[in-house]
C-alpha positions as CSV (number, residue, x, y, z in Angstrom):
1,M,11.8,20.5,4.8
2,N,8.9,18.5,3.4
3,E,6.5,19.5,0.6
4,D,3.8,20.8,3.0
5,S,6.2,23.2,4.8
6,Y,7.7,24.3,1.5
7,R,4.2,25.1,0.2
8,Q,3.5,27.1,3.4
9,Q,6.2,29.5,2.5
10,Y,4.3,30.6,-0.6
11,Q,1.0,30.7,1.3
12,Q,2.3,33.7,3.2
13,L,1.8,35.8,0.0
14,P,-1.6,37.5,-0.3
15,D,-4.3,35.6,-2.1
16,V,-2.2,32.5,-2.6
17,T,-4.2,29.5,-1.5
18,D,-3.1,25.9,-1.0
19,D,-4.9,24.9,-4.2
20,V,-3.2,27.6,-6.2
21,V,0.3,26.5,-4.8
22,Q,-0.5,22.9,-5.6
23,A,-1.6,23.8,-9.1
24,I,1.6,25.7,-9.7
25,I,3.7,22.8,-8.5
26,D,1.8,20.3,-10.6
27,L,1.7,22.4,-13.8
28,V,5.1,24.1,-14.0
29,S,7.1,20.9,-14.7
30,D,7.6,17.2,-14.0
31,G,10.0,18.1,-11.2
32,I,11.0,21.2,-9.3
33,W,14.2,21.6,-7.3
34,D,15.4,24.4,-4.9
35,W,19.1,24.5,-4.0
36,H,20.3,26.6,-1.0
37,I,23.9,27.0,-2.0
38,D,25.2,28.2,1.4
39,T,23.9,25.1,3.2
40,G,24.0,22.6,0.4
41,Y,20.3,21.7,1.0
42,V,18.3,20.8,-2.0
43,Y,14.5,20.5,-2.0
44,R,12.8,18.3,-4.7
45,N,9.1,18.1,-5.0
46,S,7.2,14.8,-5.3
47,G,6.8,15.2,-9.1
48,W,10.6,15.0,-9.4
49,Y,10.7,11.7,-7.6
50,R,7.7,10.3,-9.6
51,M,9.3,11.3,-12.9
52,L,12.3,9.1,-12.1
53,G,10.4,6.3,-10.4
54,Y,11.6,6.9,-6.9
55,E,9.6,7.1,-3.7
56,P,9.0,10.8,-2.8
57,H,11.7,12.2,-0.7
58,S,13.6,8.9,-0.5
59,L,17.0,10.3,-1.6
60,D,19.5,12.6,0.1
61,N,18.7,16.3,-0.1
62,D,22.0,17.4,-1.6
63,V,23.6,18.1,-5.0
64,L,25.6,14.8,-4.9
65,T,22.2,13.0,-5.3
66,W,21.6,14.9,-8.6
67,E,25.2,14.5,-9.8
68,S,25.1,10.7,-9.1
69,L,22.0,10.3,-11.3
70,I,23.5,12.0,-14.4
71,H,24.6,9.6,-17.2
72,P,28.4,9.3,-17.2
73,E,28.6,10.4,-20.8
74,D,26.7,13.6,-20.1
75,L,28.3,14.5,-16.7
76,T,31.2,16.6,-18.0
77,R,29.0,18.5,-20.4
78,V,26.4,19.2,-17.7
79,M,29.0,20.3,-15.1
80,L,30.7,22.7,-17.5
81,H,27.4,24.3,-18.4
82,F,26.4,24.4,-14.7
83,D,29.7,26.1,-13.7
84,D,29.5,28.6,-16.6
85,Y,26.1,29.8,-15.3
86,L,27.2,29.9,-11.7
87,S,30.3,31.9,-12.6
88,G,28.5,34.3,-14.9
89,R,30.2,33.1,-18.1
90,S,26.7,32.1,-19.3
91,S,23.5,34.2,-19.0
92,C,21.2,31.2,-18.7
93,Y,21.1,27.6,-17.5
94,R,19.1,25.2,-19.8
95,I,20.4,21.8,-20.9
96,E,19.2,18.3,-21.9
97,Y,20.8,15.1,-20.5
98,R,20.0,11.7,-19.2
99,C,19.1,10.8,-15.6
100,R,19.1,7.3,-14.0
101,T,15.7,6.0,-12.9
102,S,15.0,3.8,-10.0
103,G,14.9,0.8,-12.4
104,G,18.4,1.5,-13.7
105,D,17.3,2.9,-17.1
106,Y,18.0,6.5,-18.2
107,L,15.4,9.1,-18.9
108,W,16.0,12.2,-21.0
109,I,15.2,15.4,-19.2
110,E,15.4,19.1,-19.8
111,D,16.9,21.0,-16.9
112,C,16.5,24.8,-16.6
113,A,17.1,27.0,-13.6
114,H,17.7,30.6,-12.4
115,I,19.7,32.1,-9.6
116,V,17.0,33.8,-7.4
117,T,19.1,35.1,-4.5
118,R,22.7,36.4,-4.3
119,L,25.0,37.3,-1.4
120,P,26.1,40.9,-0.9
121,D,29.3,40.1,-2.8
122,G,27.3,38.9,-5.8
123,A,27.9,35.2,-5.2
124,P,24.9,32.9,-5.8
125,A,23.0,32.0,-2.7
126,R,19.9,30.2,-4.0
127,M,18.9,28.6,-7.3
128,I,15.5,27.2,-8.3
129,G,15.0,25.0,-11.3
130,A,12.8,22.5,-13.1
131,H,13.3,19.1,-14.6
132,R,11.0,18.2,-17.5
133,D,10.5,14.7,-19.0
134,I,11.5,14.9,-22.8
135,H,12.2,11.3,-23.2
136,D,9.3,10.6,-25.7
137,K,10.3,13.6,-27.7
138,K,13.9,12.4,-27.9
139,L,12.8,8.9,-28.9
140,Y,10.5,10.3,-31.6
141,F,13.3,12.4,-32.9
142,E,15.7,9.4,-33.0
143,T,13.0,7.4,-34.8
144,L,12.8,10.1,-37.5
145,V,16.6,10.1,-37.8
146,S,16.6,6.3,-38.1
147,T,13.9,6.5,-40.8
148,N,15.9,9.0,-42.8
149,K,18.9,6.7,-42.7
150,S,17.2,3.9,-44.6
151,L,19.9,3.9,-47.1
152,A,22.4,3.1,-44.4
153,L,20.4,0.0,-43.5
154,L,20.8,-1.4,-46.9
155,V,24.6,-1.6,-46.4
156,D,24.4,-2.8,-42.8
157,E,25.4,-6.3,-43.9
158,C,28.6,-5.0,-45.3
159,T,29.5,-3.1,-42.2
160,Q,29.1,-6.0,-39.7
161,E,32.8,-6.8,-39.9
162,L,33.7,-3.2,-39.3
163,R,31.4,-3.0,-36.4
164,H,32.9,-6.1,-34.8
165,A,36.3,-4.7,-35.4
166,N,35.3,-1.4,-33.7
167,E,33.8,-3.3,-30.7
168,E,37.1,-5.2,-30.3
169,L,39.1,-2.0,-30.6
170,H,36.8,-0.4,-27.9
171,R,37.4,-3.4,-25.7
172,Q,41.1,-3.2,-26.1
173,V,41.0,0.6,-25.5
174,E,39.1,0.0,-22.3
175,E,41.5,-2.7,-21.2
176,N,44.5,-0.5,-22.0
177,R,42.8,2.3,-20.0
178,R,42.3,0.0,-17.1
179,L,45.9,-1.2,-17.2
180,A,47.1,2.4,-17.5
181,E,45.2,3.3,-14.3
182,T,46.0,0.2,-12.2
183,D,49.0,-0.7,-10.1
184,S,50.3,-3.9,-11.7
185,L,51.4,-5.4,-8.3
186,T,48.5,-4.6,-5.9
187,Q,45.7,-4.0,-8.5
188,V,44.6,-0.8,-6.8
189,A,44.7,2.6,-8.4
190,N,48.1,3.7,-9.5
191,R,49.7,7.2,-9.2
192,Y,48.2,8.4,-12.5
193,R,44.7,7.5,-11.5
194,L,45.3,8.9,-8.0
195,E,46.2,12.3,-9.4
196,Q,43.2,12.4,-11.8
197,T,40.8,11.3,-9.0
198,L,42.1,13.7,-6.4
199,R,42.0,16.6,-8.8
200,H,38.3,15.8,-9.6
201,E,37.4,15.4,-5.9
202,C,39.1,18.7,-5.0
203,E,37.0,20.4,-7.8
204,R,33.8,18.8,-6.5
205,A,34.6,19.8,-2.9
206,K,35.1,23.3,-4.0
207,R,32.0,23.4,-6.2
208,F,29.6,22.0,-3.6
209,N,31.4,23.1,-0.4
210,H,31.8,19.5,0.8
211,A,34.4,18.0,3.0
212,L,37.2,15.9,1.5
213,S,40.1,14.2,3.4
214,I,43.0,12.1,2.3
215,V,45.1,9.6,4.3
216,T,48.7,8.6,3.6
217,L,49.9,5.3,5.1
218,D,52.9,3.0,4.9
219,I,54.4,0.0,6.6
220,D,56.8,0.7,9.4
221,E,60.3,-0.8,8.9
222,F,59.2,-2.3,5.5
223,K,62.8,-2.5,4.5
224,Q,63.4,-5.2,7.0
225,I,61.0,-7.5,5.2
226,N,62.9,-7.1,1.9
227,D,66.3,-7.5,3.6
228,L,65.4,-10.5,5.7
229,Y,63.0,-12.4,3.5
230,G,63.5,-11.1,0.0
231,H,61.6,-8.8,-2.4
232,C,59.0,-11.5,-3.2
233,A,58.0,-11.5,0.4
234,G,57.9,-7.7,0.4
235,D,55.7,-7.7,-2.7
236,Q,53.3,-10.3,-1.1
237,T,53.0,-8.1,2.0
238,L,52.0,-5.1,-0.1
239,V,49.4,-7.1,-2.0
240,E,47.9,-8.4,1.2
241,L,47.9,-5.0,2.8
242,A,46.1,-3.5,-0.2
243,N,43.4,-6.3,0.0
244,Q,43.0,-5.8,3.8
245,V,42.6,-2.0,3.5
246,K,40.1,-2.2,0.6
247,H,37.7,-4.1,2.8
248,Q,37.7,-1.3,5.3
249,L,36.6,1.4,2.8
250,R,33.4,2.5,1.2
251,E,32.6,2.2,-2.5
252,I,33.1,5.9,-3.1
253,D,36.6,5.9,-1.5
254,T,39.7,5.4,-3.6
255,L,42.8,3.4,-2.5
256,A,45.9,4.1,-4.5
257,R,49.6,3.0,-4.4
258,W,51.7,6.2,-4.4
259,G,55.0,4.3,-4.6
260,G,57.0,1.7,-2.7
261,D,55.1,0.8,0.4
262,E,53.2,4.1,0.6
263,F,49.4,4.1,-0.1
264,I,46.9,7.0,-0.2
265,L,43.2,7.0,0.6
266,I,40.9,9.6,-1.0
267,L,37.8,10.0,1.2
268,P,35.0,12.2,-0.3
269,S,32.5,13.9,1.9
270,T,34.7,13.0,4.9
271,S,35.9,15.5,7.6
272,L,39.3,15.2,9.3
273,Q,37.7,13.7,12.4
274,D,36.0,11.0,10.4
275,A,39.2,10.4,8.4
276,H,41.0,9.8,11.7
277,R,38.4,7.2,12.6
278,V,39.0,5.4,9.3
279,A,42.7,5.4,9.8
280,E,42.4,4.1,13.4
281,K,40.1,1.3,12.2
282,I,42.7,0.3,9.6
283,R,45.6,0.6,12.1
284,A,43.8,-1.5,14.7
285,H,42.7,-4.1,12.1
286,I,46.2,-4.7,10.8
287,A,47.6,-4.8,14.3
288,E,45.0,-7.5,15.2
289,V,45.1,-9.7,12.1
290,G,48.6,-9.0,10.9
291,L,49.9,-9.9,7.4
292,Q,51.6,-13.0,6.0
293,T,55.1,-12.2,7.3
294,P,57.0,-13.4,10.3
295,L,57.5,-9.8,11.4
296,S,55.0,-7.9,13.4
297,I,53.5,-5.3,11.1
298,T,52.5,-1.7,12.2
299,L,51.4,1.2,10.0
300,S,51.9,5.0,10.2
301,F,49.4,7.5,8.9
302,G,49.2,11.1,7.8
303,L,45.9,13.0,7.5
304,A,44.9,16.2,5.7
305,E,41.6,17.8,5.0
306,Y,40.9,19.9,1.9
307,L,41.1,23.7,2.4
308,P,39.1,26.0,0.1
309,G,41.2,27.1,-2.8
310,E,43.9,24.5,-2.2
311,G,45.3,22.5,-5.1
312,S,45.5,18.7,-5.1
313,H,49.3,18.8,-4.9
314,Q,49.2,21.1,-1.8
315,L,46.8,18.7,-0.2
316,L,49.0,15.7,-1.0
317,N,52.1,17.5,0.4
318,R,50.3,18.3,3.7
319,A,49.3,14.7,4.1
320,D,52.8,13.5,3.3
321,G,54.2,15.9,5.8
322,A,51.9,14.5,8.5
323,L,53.0,10.9,7.6
324,Y,56.7,11.9,8.2
325,R,55.7,13.4,11.5
326,A,54.1,10.2,12.5
327,K,57.4,8.4,11.6
328,R,59.5,10.9,13.6
329,L,57.3,10.6,16.6
330,G,57.8,6.8,17.0
331,K,55.7,5.1,14.2
332,N,52.5,3.1,14.5
333,L,50.8,6.5,14.9
334,I,48.2,8.8,13.2
335,S,49.3,12.3,12.6
336,E,47.4,15.4,11.3
């Protein structure tokens, strides 16, 4: 739906001319959005794109576009407020946060919206909102705060050492976090990060009614590599497998080592049919290029797609069960 067709809907009302509709669109806010919850379609007017520096209607018309633009430090706060309003725990939706512009900077905006249509059971069906540029107001406020803290500036010299110490501590914390979420052998996500990521993706799939699939895979007869050539050869095979699989995935996908020679792929916005194509591409690639081992390597796969209301552990269990079926059926197979 483009802006002209969107405007035509309002022109069906008596005494509403094209000029009046355009004036409303231009005056209400910097950006207007209209979310059809049942289909996931989101309309954004040209002012919304101009506010953030994008070409009009150059981004995908879905809620993931909006979510991807929110500053990481604001995302959890915004989503909690958003969910509270949708679920009825909050009577209004109005919040300030930062959105990424086309140049990579962040712009402070005020976001307010109302549910305008509900289904017969009371569930939200349509939501209309407006984004308003409040960046200058925020900067002005921050300038006032900075001016009122002139006394703190006088002791800035004495706090330099503490600041450097804090920066180093932050760096160490980030490094420790990275190590805590990374498998030490293959350098892909470990089991802890897998569980955190999968829980988040299940919540997002439920919130926005999007597809989500996971793929479990392992090396057929992996024990033979360890028995014949030693555990170092087995470890090297796992490292190479992880590297090969990573190159077959998108940036939004997650590859994690579940344990031993078993890996799991988290594929957001991916149906079971598309997940099957991903698994087949990986299976065929490994069969063609092989790994650095004298043995011929094949892989078995188990697939599962997220079901509404399902927990992350239930989804994992179904994918794991599919993997075992592939093993029982002869290996080098993809099972659902």
